[in-house]
N, C-alpha and C positions, 0 to 999 in steps of 0.2 A: 345233285342228289341230296346234299346237305346245304342248308342256307341259314346263316345268322343274320337276323334283321335288327340292327341297332340294339344289340344286347348290352345291358349293364347289370351288375350284380354286386350286392353287399351281403356278406355272411351275417347271420343273426349275431348280435352283440358286437360286431366289428364297427370301428369308427368310420372307416372309409370304404369305398367301393373297390373290389378286387379287379373287376373287369368293367371297362368304361367304353360305351358307344362302339362296340365291335360289330362290323358288318363283313360277311365273308361267304363266299360260295365255293363248295368243293364238288367237283365233277366226279362222276362214277369212274373208278379205275385209276384215280390219281393218288400219288403218294405225297403227302404234305408234311413238312417238318415245321413244328413250332419250337422256336428257341428264344433265348433271352436270359437275363439275369435271374437268379433265384428269387422267387416271390413275385415275379412279374405278372402272373396270372395264367401261365400255360396250362397247368393242371385244371384250373377252374374252367377253362375253355372246353377241355375234354369232358368234364362232368356234365355239361349240357347235353352232349351227344348221347351218352349212355343212360341218361335219365336220373343220375345221382342228384342232380339239381333239377327240380326241387324235391324229389321223392325221398332223399336221404339227407341232403344238406339244405337246411332251411335258410331263408333270407329274402331280401327285397329284390325282385326281378323286374327289369324293364325290357321290352322287346320279345321276340320269338325266335325259336330254333325249329326249322322245318326239315323233316326227313321224308322224302318222296311225297311231298305235298301234304304231309300231316304234321301238325304241331306236336313235337315230342312231349311237351308238358301235359298233353291230353291223352297220350297213349298209355296203355297198361304196361307194366314192367315186363310181363311175360312176352308181349309182342315186341318190345324194344330189344330184349335179350336174344330173340331169334334173328334180328337184323344186325345188332351191334355186339361185337365181342371186345372185352376190355382186359388188358393186362396192366395191373396197377404197379406203382413203384415199390410198394411193400407187398409182396405176393401172399404172405400169410393171411392178409385180410380177406382173401377171396377163396380160402380153402374151407371145405365142408366135411372132409373125410380124413382118416388117419393114415391111409395107404395110397400110393401114387396111382395105381390102376383104377381104384374106386373113384378117385378124384377126377381123372380124365373122363370116366364114364358118367359122372354125376349129371351133367347137363343133358346128355342124351337120354338118360333114364327119366328125367323130368319131362321129356317130350314124348314119353311112352313109346320109344322106338323098340322094335323087336330085339330080344337079347342076343341072338346070333349076329344080327347086323351091328349091334353095339360092340360086340367082341371084335368083329372085323375092322370097324372104324378105329377102335382103340389100338389094335395091332398095327394098322397102317400109320397111325399117329406116331407111335414109338419109332417106326421105321423111317417115316418122312423127316422127323425132327432129330433122328440119330441119337435117341436117348434110351436105347434098349437096356442099358446098364441100370437105369432108374426104375425098371419094371418091378412092381410088387414091393417097393421099399416103404419103410415107415417115414412119413413126411417129417416127423419131428426130429429125425436123425439126418436129414438132408442139410447140406450147406445152403447159404443164402442164394448162391447162383443156381444150385440144383432146384431149389424151390421156385425160382423164377422160370426155369425151363418147364416145370410141371404146370405152372399157372398158364404159360403160353400154350402148352399142349392141351389143356382143358378147354381153351377157347378154340384152338385149331380144329379139335374134334367136332365142334358144333357147326363149323363151316358157315360163319356169318358173312354178310355182304360187306360189312364195314369193320375194320380192326382199329381200335384205339389203344395205343401203346404209350404208357407213361414211364419214361426213363427205362426202356427195356434192357439197356446194356449196363445198368448201374452196378450190378454185382457179378458180372460175367467176366471170365478170362478171355484171352484173345481168341482162342479156338471156338469158344461158345459164341462170342460176338460174331465171328465169321459164320457160324451155323445159323444164327438169327438173321444175318444179312442174306444168306442163301434162301431162307424161308420167306423173307420179305420179297425176294426176287420171284419166288414161286407164286406168292400171292398176287404180285403184279401181273404175272403171266396169266393168272386166272381171272384177271380184271377186277380184283378186289379193291375197294377204297381203303386207304391206309392213312391214318393221322397219328403222327408221332410227336410227343413232347419229349425233348432230349437236349442234354448239354453236350454229350459226346457226338460229334458230327462226322468225324473222319470216315466211319464205316458206311455212311449213308450217301456219300458223294456221287456214287454211280446209280443211285436209286430214286432220289427225291425229284419230283417235278417242280416243286415250288417251296421256298423257304420263307416263313413268316416270322419276322422279328418283333417280339413284344417288349414293351417298356412301360412300367407303371400302369398296367392294365389295358393298354392299347396296342393295336398292331400298328407300329410306326414305320416299318419298312417291309418291302416285299422283294424277293429275289428269285430269278430263275436259277436253276442249278449252276449254270455257267457263270452267271453274275456273282453268285455266292462264292464260288471258287476263286474269283478275282479280287476278293476283299483283301486289302493290305494287312500286314501283321499289326501295324499300329491301330488301324480301325477295328480289327478283330478284337484286340485286347481291350480297347475302349468300350466296345459293345458288350464285353463279358462273355465272348464266345470262345469255347475251347478249340484246341488245335484242329485245323482242317486236314493237315497232312503231317503224320507222325515222323516221316522220314527226315524232316528238317529239324528235329529236336534231339539234342544231345545232353547227357548229364553235365551239370554245371560244376565248376570248381568250388569247393567249400571254403568259406571265409573264416572258419574256426578250426582250432586244433583238437585232436582226439587224444585222450590219455593213452599212455603206453601200458597201463595196468588194467587187467581184467577185473570187472566188477561182478560179472555173472558168468558162471561156468555151468554148462548143460552137458551132462554125461550119460550117454546111453539111455535116453528117455524113451519109454514105450507107453502108449496110451490108446484107448479105444472106447467103444460103447458096447457093453455086455460081451457078446462073442465076436464082434467085429473089430479087428485091429486096424487102427488108423495110422499111428506113428510106431514104427518098428524099432528104430535105433537112431535117435537124434542126438548129435553131439556138436557143440561149438562153444567158443568163448566170445564174450561181448565186453566192450570197454565204455567208460564214461565218455559222454559226448558223441557217441555213435548214433546214427539213425539208420536202422537196419530194416530193409524191406524184406518181408516174408512173401515169397512168390510160389506159385504152383497153380495147377488147374483146379477148377471147381471140385470140391470133395477130396482134395489131396491131404487135408488135415491142417491147413493154415490157422483157421480159427481155433481148432482144438489145441494147437501148439500155444497160441496166445493165452488160452484159458489155463493151460498147464503152467505156463510161466508165471502167471499172477496168482496161482493157488486156487483157482475155481474148479478145476477138473481133478477129481480125486482118484479116478480109476487109472492110475499110471504107476510106472516103475522107473527106476534109475535115480540119478542124483542131480540136484540143482544146488549150486553153491552161490551164495550172495556175500560178497566181500570176504571170500575164502572160507566161509563157514557154511555148513550144510543148512539150508533154509527150508523149514517145514511150510506146509500150505498157509498157515496163519501168518507166519512171518513174511511170506511173499505178498500176501494180501495187504498187510500193513505198509509195505514198501512200494506198492505199485498201484496204478490206476488204469482200468480197462475202459475204453470207449467202444461200446459194442456195435456190431453191424446194424442191428435194429435198435436205435437209440430210444424208441418209445418205451422200452423196458426201464429206462433210466430217468424218466421225467416224473416228478412227484409234486412240485410246488404249484402255486396258483398264478404266479407271474414269472416272467423271464428273469427279473431282478432277483427274486427269492430263490429261483431254481439254481442260479449260478453259484450260490453259496449254501445250497441245501446240504445239511449234515456236516457242515464245516464250522469251526469255531474261530472267533476272533478275526473275522474277515471284514475289513473296513469297506464302507460304501464307495470310497474313492478307488479301492483296488478292484471292486466289482465293475464299476463303470469303465475303468481303464481297459479291462479285459474285454468287456462287451463292445467297447468302441473299436478295439483292435480286430474284432471279428465281424464288424458291421452289424451289430445287434443292439446298440445303445438306444436307437429310436423305438425299439420294440420292448423296452424294459418293463412297461406296465401291462403288456399283453399276456394272455394265458399261453403257455408253451404249445398247447395243442392247436392254436390258431396259426402257428408258423408253418412254413413250407418244410418239406423233408430236409432240404439242405440247411435251412436255418435251424431246425431242431438239432441237426448233427453238430453245427458250430456251437450251439448252446451247451451241449454236453461236453464238448471240448473245452469251453470256457470254464465249466465246473472242474474239469480235470486239472487245468492249469492252476486254479486257486487252491487245489488240494495239496500242492507242493510235495509230490512224491519223488522218489529216486528213479523209478522206472515207469514209463508210460507205454501203453499198448493201444494202438489205434487200428480198429478193424474196419477197413474200407471207409476212411474218413472223408473221402471226396466224392462218394456216390451222391448224385443229385446236386453237385456244386458247379456253379458257373466259373469262368476263368478268374474273375476277381476274388471270389470266395476261395477258390483253390489256392491262389497266391497268399491270401490271408492265413489259411491253415498252414501252408508251407512256411510262412514267416514265423508263425507261432512255434512250430516244431524246431526251426532253426534257432530261435531264441532259447528254447529249452535245452538244446544241444550246447549252446554257448554257456549255459549255466551248469554244465557238467552232467545233465540228466542222460539216461540211457533210453532211447526210443526204439520201439518196434512198430512197424507199419505193415499190416496185411493189406495188400493192394493189387489191383489189376490195372492201375492208372499209370501208364508210362510217362505221361506229361508231368504228373505230380512227383513221381519217383525221380525224374531228372532234375526237378527243382529242389528236391528235399533230401534225398537219401545219400548216405556215404558208402553204403555197402548193401549187397543183396544176397539173401539165402534162398535157394530154390528147393522146394520139397517135392520129391517124386518117389513113389512107391514106399512111402513111410520113412525115407531117409534124406539126408542132405545131399542133393545131387550137384549143387553148384554153390560156391561161396566166393563172391567176387567183390573186390574193392572197386568202387566206382571212380576213384581218382586215378586209376591206372589205365593205359591204353587197352590192355588185355581185358580188364573188367568192363570197360565201356563197350568193347567189341562183343563180349559174351552177352551182355544185357541187351544190346541192340539186336543181336541174333535171336534172342529169346522172344522179344516183343515184335520187332519189325517184320521178321519172316512170317509171323502169325497174323499180322494186321494188314 
């Protein structure tokens, strides 16, 4: 159904080719997984299928991509969109409306489908994807994971023959990942062709027909599903592949001590958006040297809590004390650094090197290069930040946060789009900050990262702290495994 004939591609103004001599055939009804280290070319491969290359991303192309005996580069975008549905890693880049129902209906309206039929299709989409609670919501008020669900729903409603999914699990909680898994299963039963670019592989192990491993722009290894499952732990880590089975992972023992004194006190905090209350009554204490995971389902208020803690969310009540003194919004802003879920909001400079010290004073070149090297970014220091992959952009903003030398760091989904090696690099950086006595908060759905990094976990449910567990204790380990493993 889809065929790559010796494809190579170099983005405009890029020094090297991102994809090199790729030949590939995808049969109708097959589910193909593209995996490999961050920046290996997975996303670029998917951009040929949906026509973004060359219609949106310009560059030097060699070879052809064929869809049902037609060269995709010669097809009109409206014809491609009826055959190919894409869910991007950053869902907001594919939104056209301000409310969820209009967004799901948008593609159908562009096909001039009769209004009553559109309503029926949209209703069935909400039902099939189990997202009724997102009906008629303001898109700008959705969490990152909820936006991802709406992006998927807008494509599902179009009923294309081919689904192209770029990191579909990156911002989703375990329950939502399971929902996506079930939807992919339904698509397979409908004989849809599915191509997934993904770092998290565990949830796909019962679904994929073939795994293609990419390295430096080439497909270097091919596995059947069973062959992929048999990869040794050592080989998996060397290849930069995330955990295939979460049941084998446990929180590791911390190699650093945590202060006995609280540096931050959160007392009866309430917060929301206009009339919608998100956080009802949040209270906890936090100490220097702790790395605290903030857990909860999509839309539970995790990102809102992180914005409250660093002074960015003003619509809140309650008290926050920093070093035993009541800290106003501005004081918290001066003492903390937030790495946002969508790091594109935090990229401003012309090169990676300049970005890492943007807005900071008296930062030496040596310090910049040391941090970039620790995060695997030194070789890209002269590149523009927007030429990086999603995972590389995330690590770049983390590099800037480290050089800011704040007391409190808040990372919102810092490992979405990260391969195993990159995840370990971020984990090592967080552990380093903890050893320096910094207080770290991590909003995450990533159990593998949590086990490598966090000392404690706070679970938000119904606007309150439903669970506060020390990960160094058997009881804490048991609770956190129950929370993740039962849902994964």
